C-alpha positions as CSV (number, residue, x, y, z in Angstrom):
1,M,-65.2,83.9,-162.0
2,T,-63.2,86.9,-163.3
3,A,-59.6,87.0,-162.0
4,P,-58.8,90.0,-159.8
5,V,-56.8,92.9,-161.4
6,R,-53.2,92.7,-160.3
7,L,-52.7,96.3,-159.1
8,L,-49.3,97.7,-158.0
9,H,-49.3,100.9,-156.0
10,Y,-46.0,102.8,-156.0
11,V,-45.6,105.3,-153.1
12,E,-42.9,106.9,-151.1
13,T,-43.4,105.5,-147.6
14,P,-45.9,104.0,-145.2
15,V,-48.4,106.7,-143.9
16,Q,-50.9,106.2,-141.1
17,Y,-53.6,107.9,-143.2
18,F,-53.3,105.6,-146.2
19,A,-53.0,102.2,-144.4
20,P,-56.8,101.9,-143.8
21,L,-57.4,102.4,-147.5
22,Y,-54.8,99.7,-148.4
23,R,-56.5,97.3,-146.0
24,E,-59.9,98.0,-147.5
25,L,-58.6,97.5,-151.0
26,A,-56.9,94.2,-150.0
27,R,-60.4,93.0,-148.9
28,R,-61.9,93.7,-152.3
29,P,-62.3,90.5,-154.5
30,E,-61.8,92.6,-157.7
31,M,-58.3,93.7,-156.6
32,D,-55.0,91.8,-156.0
33,L,-53.1,94.7,-154.4
34,T,-49.4,95.1,-153.8
35,V,-48.0,98.3,-152.3
36,A,-44.4,99.1,-153.2
37,F,-42.7,101.5,-150.8
38,R,-39.6,103.4,-151.9
39,T,-38.5,103.8,-148.3
40,D,-39.3,102.3,-144.9
41,R,-39.5,105.7,-143.2
42,G,-42.8,105.6,-141.3
43,A,-42.7,101.9,-140.7
44,G,-40.7,102.4,-137.4
45,D,-39.0,105.2,-135.5
46,F,-38.1,108.1,-137.8
47,L,-37.0,111.7,-137.4
48,D,-39.7,114.2,-138.2
49,R,-37.8,117.4,-138.6
50,E,-41.0,119.6,-138.5
51,F,-42.1,118.0,-135.3
52,G,-38.5,118.3,-134.1
53,R,-38.5,114.8,-132.6
54,R,-38.4,111.1,-133.4
55,V,-41.8,109.6,-134.1
56,R,-43.3,106.1,-134.3
57,W,-46.9,105.8,-135.3
58,D,-49.0,104.0,-132.7
59,V,-51.5,102.6,-135.1
60,P,-50.6,99.7,-137.5
61,V,-49.4,101.0,-140.9
62,L,-48.3,97.7,-142.5
63,D,-51.0,95.2,-141.3
64,G,-53.6,93.7,-143.6
65,Y,-52.2,94.1,-147.1
66,R,-49.3,92.8,-149.2
67,H,-46.3,95.2,-149.3
68,W,-42.9,95.4,-150.8
69,F,-40.0,97.6,-149.6
70,L,-37.7,98.5,-152.4
71,S,-34.0,98.1,-151.8
72,G,-30.7,99.3,-153.1
73,P,-29.5,102.8,-153.9
74,Q,-32.4,105.3,-153.5
75,R,-32.1,106.7,-157.0
76,A,-32.4,103.3,-158.6
77,R,-35.3,101.8,-156.5
78,S,-37.9,102.7,-159.0
79,V,-36.1,100.6,-161.6
80,Q,-37.1,97.5,-159.6
81,V,-40.7,98.5,-160.0
82,A,-40.2,99.2,-163.7
83,R,-38.7,95.7,-164.2
84,A,-41.6,94.1,-162.5
85,V,-44.0,96.0,-164.8
86,L,-42.0,95.1,-167.9
87,A,-42.1,91.5,-166.8
88,G,-45.9,91.5,-167.0
89,R,-46.5,91.0,-163.3
90,Y,-49.2,93.7,-163.0
91,D,-52.4,94.7,-164.9
92,A,-52.4,98.3,-163.7
93,V,-50.1,100.6,-161.7
94,W,-51.3,103.3,-159.4
95,I,-48.6,106.0,-158.6
96,H,-48.9,108.5,-155.8
97,G,-47.4,111.9,-156.6
98,Y,-46.0,113.1,-159.9
99,S,-42.9,115.1,-158.9
100,S,-40.3,112.4,-158.3
101,R,-38.0,111.0,-161.0
102,G,-39.0,107.5,-159.9
103,A,-42.6,108.1,-160.7
104,W,-41.8,108.9,-164.3
105,V,-39.5,105.8,-164.6
106,V,-42.5,103.7,-163.6
107,V,-44.8,105.6,-166.0
108,A,-42.3,105.0,-168.8
109,A,-42.3,101.2,-168.0
110,C,-46.1,101.2,-168.1
111,A,-46.1,102.9,-171.5
112,L,-43.6,100.4,-172.9
113,R,-45.6,97.5,-171.6
114,R,-49.0,99.1,-172.4
115,V,-50.1,98.8,-168.8
116,P,-52.5,101.5,-167.6
117,A,-50.9,104.0,-165.2
118,L,-53.0,105.9,-162.8
119,L,-51.6,109.0,-161.1
120,R,-53.1,110.2,-157.8
121,D,-52.1,113.7,-156.6
122,D,-53.7,116.3,-154.3
123,A,-51.9,119.2,-155.9
124,T,-54.1,122.4,-156.5
125,L,-53.9,125.7,-158.2
126,L,-54.6,127.6,-155.0
127,R,-50.9,128.5,-154.4
128,R,-49.6,131.3,-156.6
129,R,-46.4,130.0,-158.2
130,A,-43.6,132.0,-159.8
131,L,-44.1,132.8,-163.5
132,W,-41.1,130.7,-164.5
133,R,-42.4,127.7,-162.6
134,R,-45.9,128.0,-164.1
135,T,-44.3,128.3,-167.6
136,V,-42.3,125.2,-167.2
137,K,-45.2,123.2,-165.9
138,A,-47.5,124.4,-168.7
139,A,-44.9,123.2,-171.2
140,V,-43.9,119.9,-169.6
141,L,-46.8,118.4,-167.6
142,P,-49.3,118.1,-170.5
143,V,-46.6,116.0,-172.4
144,L,-45.9,113.8,-169.4
145,F,-49.6,113.4,-168.5
146,R,-50.5,112.0,-171.9
147,F,-49.3,108.7,-170.5
148,V,-51.4,108.6,-167.3
149,R,-55.0,108.6,-166.1
150,G,-55.7,110.9,-163.2
151,L,-57.1,110.1,-159.8
152,C,-58.2,113.4,-158.3
153,T,-58.7,113.8,-154.6
154,G,-61.4,116.5,-154.8
155,I,-62.6,119.6,-156.6
156,E,-59.3,121.5,-156.4
157,S,-57.3,118.5,-157.5
158,R,-59.6,118.0,-160.5
159,R,-59.0,121.6,-161.5
160,W,-55.3,121.0,-161.3
161,F,-55.4,117.9,-163.5
162,E,-57.7,119.6,-166.0
163,R,-55.3,122.6,-166.2
164,Y,-52.5,120.2,-167.4
165,G,-54.6,118.2,-169.9
166,V,-56.1,115.2,-168.0
167,R,-59.8,115.5,-168.6
168,G,-62.9,113.5,-169.5
169,R,-62.7,109.7,-169.4
170,R,-59.1,109.9,-168.4
171,L,-59.9,111.5,-165.0
172,F,-61.5,109.7,-162.0
173,L,-62.4,110.7,-158.5
174,A,-60.4,109.0,-155.6
175,R,-61.5,111.3,-152.8
176,H,-59.3,112.2,-149.8
177,S,-60.6,110.4,-146.8
178,V,-59.9,109.0,-143.3
179,D,-61.1,105.9,-141.5
180,N,-64.4,107.4,-140.4
181,A,-65.4,104.4,-138.4
182,Y,-62.2,104.6,-136.4
183,F,-62.8,108.3,-135.5
184,Q,-66.5,107.9,-134.9
185,R,-65.8,105.1,-132.5
186,H,-63.5,107.4,-130.6
187,A,-66.0,110.2,-130.7
188,D,-68.7,108.0,-129.3
189,A,-66.4,106.6,-126.6
190,L,-65.4,110.1,-125.5
191,A,-68.8,111.6,-125.6
192,G,-69.6,113.2,-122.3
193,T,-65.9,113.6,-121.4
194,R,-65.3,117.0,-122.8
195,A,-64.7,118.7,-119.5
196,D,-62.1,116.0,-118.5
197,A,-60.4,116.2,-121.9
198,R,-60.1,120.0,-121.4
199,R,-58.6,119.6,-118.0
200,S,-56.1,117.1,-119.4
201,F,-54.7,119.9,-121.6
202,G,-54.8,122.4,-118.7
203,L,-57.8,124.3,-120.1
204,P,-60.8,125.5,-118.2
205,P,-63.6,122.9,-118.4
206,D,-66.5,125.3,-118.9
207,Q,-65.7,127.5,-121.9
208,P,-65.6,126.8,-125.7
209,V,-62.3,125.6,-127.1
210,V,-60.9,126.6,-130.5
211,L,-58.5,123.9,-131.9
212,L,-55.7,123.9,-134.4
213,C,-54.5,120.4,-135.0
214,G,-51.2,120.1,-136.9
215,K,-47.5,121.0,-137.0
216,L,-46.5,124.4,-135.7
217,I,-44.8,125.5,-138.9
218,P,-45.0,128.8,-140.8
219,V,-47.3,127.5,-143.5
220,K,-50.0,126.7,-140.9
221,D,-49.9,130.4,-139.8
222,P,-50.3,129.7,-136.1
223,F,-49.7,133.4,-135.2
224,L,-52.6,134.5,-137.4
225,L,-54.8,132.2,-135.3
226,L,-53.3,133.6,-132.1
227,R,-54.1,137.2,-133.2
228,A,-57.7,136.3,-134.2
229,F,-58.2,134.4,-130.9
230,A,-56.9,137.3,-128.9
231,E,-59.5,139.6,-130.5
232,V,-62.4,137.1,-129.7
233,R,-61.1,136.4,-126.2
234,R,-61.4,140.1,-125.3
235,R,-65.2,139.8,-125.7
236,A,-66.1,136.2,-124.8
237,P,-64.6,133.5,-122.6
238,C,-62.9,130.8,-124.7
239,S,-59.7,128.8,-124.9
240,L,-57.2,128.0,-127.7
241,L,-55.5,124.6,-128.0
242,Y,-52.7,123.9,-130.5
243,A,-52.6,120.1,-130.8
244,G,-49.2,119.6,-132.2
245,D,-45.5,120.5,-132.0
246,G,-42.9,122.1,-134.3
247,P,-40.3,124.8,-134.6
248,L,-42.7,127.6,-133.8
249,R,-44.0,126.2,-130.6
250,A,-41.7,128.2,-128.2
251,E,-42.5,131.4,-130.1
252,V,-46.3,130.8,-130.0
253,E,-46.2,130.1,-126.3
254,A,-44.0,133.2,-125.7
255,A,-46.2,135.4,-127.7
256,A,-49.3,134.3,-125.8
257,V,-47.5,135.2,-122.5
258,R,-46.1,138.5,-123.8
259,E,-49.4,139.6,-125.2
260,G,-51.3,138.6,-122.1
261,I,-53.6,136.2,-124.0
262,P,-55.2,133.8,-121.5
263,D,-56.1,130.2,-121.9
264,V,-53.7,129.3,-124.7
265,R,-52.1,125.8,-124.5
266,V,-49.8,123.8,-126.8
267,S,-50.2,120.0,-126.3
268,G,-47.0,118.9,-127.9
269,F,-47.0,116.0,-130.3
270,L,-50.1,113.7,-130.2
271,N,-49.9,110.3,-131.8
272,Q,-52.7,108.9,-133.9
273,S,-54.5,107.2,-130.9
274,E,-54.1,110.3,-128.8
275,V,-55.4,113.0,-131.1
276,S,-59.0,112.1,-130.5
277,R,-58.8,113.5,-127.0
278,A,-58.1,116.9,-128.6
279,Y,-61.1,116.7,-130.9
280,A,-63.2,115.6,-127.9
281,A,-62.1,118.7,-126.0
282,A,-62.8,121.1,-128.9
283,D,-65.8,123.1,-130.1
284,V,-64.4,124.5,-133.3
285,L,-61.6,123.3,-135.6
286,V,-59.5,126.0,-137.4
287,L,-57.1,125.4,-140.3
288,C,-56.0,128.8,-141.4
289,S,-53.0,127.7,-143.5
290,E,-51.3,129.9,-146.1
291,R,-51.4,126.8,-148.3
292,E,-52.6,123.2,-147.8
293,T,-53.2,120.7,-150.5
294,W,-56.1,119.1,-148.5
295,G,-56.1,119.1,-144.7
296,L,-57.1,115.7,-143.3
297,A,-57.4,117.2,-139.8
298,V,-60.7,118.7,-141.2
299,N,-62.0,115.2,-142.0
300,E,-61.1,114.0,-138.6
301,A,-62.7,116.9,-136.8
302,M,-65.9,116.5,-138.8
303,N,-66.2,113.0,-137.6
304,F,-66.4,114.4,-134.1
305,G,-69.2,116.7,-135.1
306,L,-67.2,119.9,-135.1
307,P,-67.8,123.0,-137.2
308,V,-64.8,124.0,-139.1
309,V,-63.2,127.3,-140.1
310,V,-60.6,127.1,-142.9
311,S,-58.7,129.5,-145.2
312,D,-59.5,129.7,-148.9
313,R,-56.0,128.2,-149.5
314,V,-57.0,124.9,-147.9
315,G,-57.7,122.3,-150.6
316,C,-60.5,120.5,-148.9
317,A,-62.6,123.7,-148.5
318,A,-64.4,123.2,-151.8
319,D,-65.4,119.7,-150.9
320,L,-65.9,119.6,-147.1
321,V,-66.9,123.1,-146.0
322,V,-70.3,124.5,-147.0
323,D,-70.1,128.1,-145.9
324,G,-72.8,128.9,-143.5
325,E,-73.9,125.3,-143.1
326,N,-71.0,123.5,-141.3
327,G,-68.4,126.2,-141.1
328,R,-66.7,129.2,-142.7
329,V,-64.2,129.7,-145.5
330,V,-62.1,132.9,-144.8
331,P,-59.4,134.7,-146.8
332,A,-55.9,133.4,-146.0
333,G,-53.9,135.8,-143.9
334,C,-56.9,137.9,-142.8
335,A,-57.1,138.0,-139.0
336,V,-60.2,140.1,-139.0
337,S,-62.2,137.6,-141.1
338,L,-60.9,134.7,-139.0
339,A,-61.8,136.5,-135.8
340,A,-65.3,137.2,-137.1
341,A,-65.9,133.5,-138.0
342,L,-64.6,132.4,-134.6
343,R,-66.7,134.9,-132.7
344,E,-70.0,133.8,-134.3
345,L,-69.2,130.2,-133.3
346,V,-67.8,130.9,-129.8
347,C,-70.8,133.0,-128.9
348,D,-73.5,130.8,-130.3
349,P,-73.7,127.2,-128.9
350,E,-76.8,126.4,-130.9
351,R,-75.0,127.3,-134.2
352,R,-72.0,125.1,-133.1
353,R,-74.4,122.2,-132.5
354,R,-76.2,122.7,-135.8
355,W,-73.1,123.2,-137.9
356,G,-71.3,120.3,-136.2
357,A,-74.2,117.9,-137.0
358,R,-74.0,119.0,-140.6
359,S,-70.2,118.3,-140.6
360,R,-70.9,114.8,-139.6
361,E,-73.4,114.4,-142.5
362,I,-71.0,115.8,-145.1
363,V,-68.0,113.7,-144.0
364,D,-69.9,110.5,-144.4
365,A,-69.2,110.7,-148.1
366,Y,-65.4,110.9,-147.4
367,D,-64.7,107.5,-145.9
368,V,-62.0,105.0,-146.9
369,R,-64.7,102.6,-148.1
370,R,-65.9,105.2,-150.5
371,T,-62.4,105.9,-151.7
372,A,-61.8,102.2,-152.2
373,D,-65.0,102.2,-154.3
374,D,-63.5,105.1,-156.3
375,V,-60.1,103.3,-156.8
376,V,-61.7,100.0,-157.7
377,S,-64.0,101.6,-160.3
378,A,-61.2,103.5,-161.9
379,V,-58.8,100.5,-162.0
380,L,-61.5,98.2,-163.5
381,Q,-62.3,100.8,-166.2
382,V,-58.8,101.4,-167.3
383,A,-57.8,97.7,-167.1
384,R,-60.7,96.9,-169.4
385,R,-59.9,99.8,-171.8
386,R,-56.3,98.9,-172.3
387,P,-55.1,100.1,-175.7
């Protein structure tokens, strides 16, 4: 029997979205996975400045896989990983994110030891950067990326990698996903409780609910959604739920009162085990961000059979939203287009049902098991193609 590939994953901190993938990879006989965390932020209580409160994830983020918390001065922690690579303890290294100094210390160690380095990043070209920044990246990234293989999370991520020189056999898919089984269990358990879920948020039980699930921060453009919803609400009964918290919460609530927009609620922070109630209450998910590298709330909502409306600056739009089949893609910053998309869904329950069913079909291909298949396939190929 072939020995499993000793795979080291270098990442910043435990994240509730990634833990199911690590557990799935740890179960694969082809992989001997170790996850090296640069910090323990996320493993216990931590201050989330955008939520404006201390947070502790209420789902397990460390169970079911081998992990290693790096220690010592922050700036030197990647050196511990580099030493382990140089000592020959790993057959391949998977790095999450390219922008830290530590990531490139680890890449350098891989190059010296001739160990394959895979870089996963969900960066896109959707955000218009300053000319000087684009110029620097165009000069520097192709040089750095000569030493890595790319793990792209979707179509926009692939375009970004290809722009900076990672193409062909050096580029692999490792799709962005959530634990579909977890969310679909919650969806099934909450089926038939929509009216009760709405009441729990202080919403009328008998009218469609538009949902934004995320932090109330400028990049999510919550005021754009409020303006679009106000236009729809003038013509059709519906409600708006912001499932989240953040520095703009008080301003959003005040604007709804000042403008006389009825049936707008902000839930406050919802932990991972609580957010399903918001999806169960909803009829449509909106993610109208000015920029968003992916948008995992879209994956989650689709597991609840919701149609989705996203801006064209949301990274997952190219992968998860088939315009006119399971949702709409609208221009970022355009309240008129957003209102039109919401109106056709709020006013047409059969369209909501049909598009929601299509969402559930599409998201089946974006599950942690499929992502684990992607990672295993990529790692086995690069480990066997070692120079």
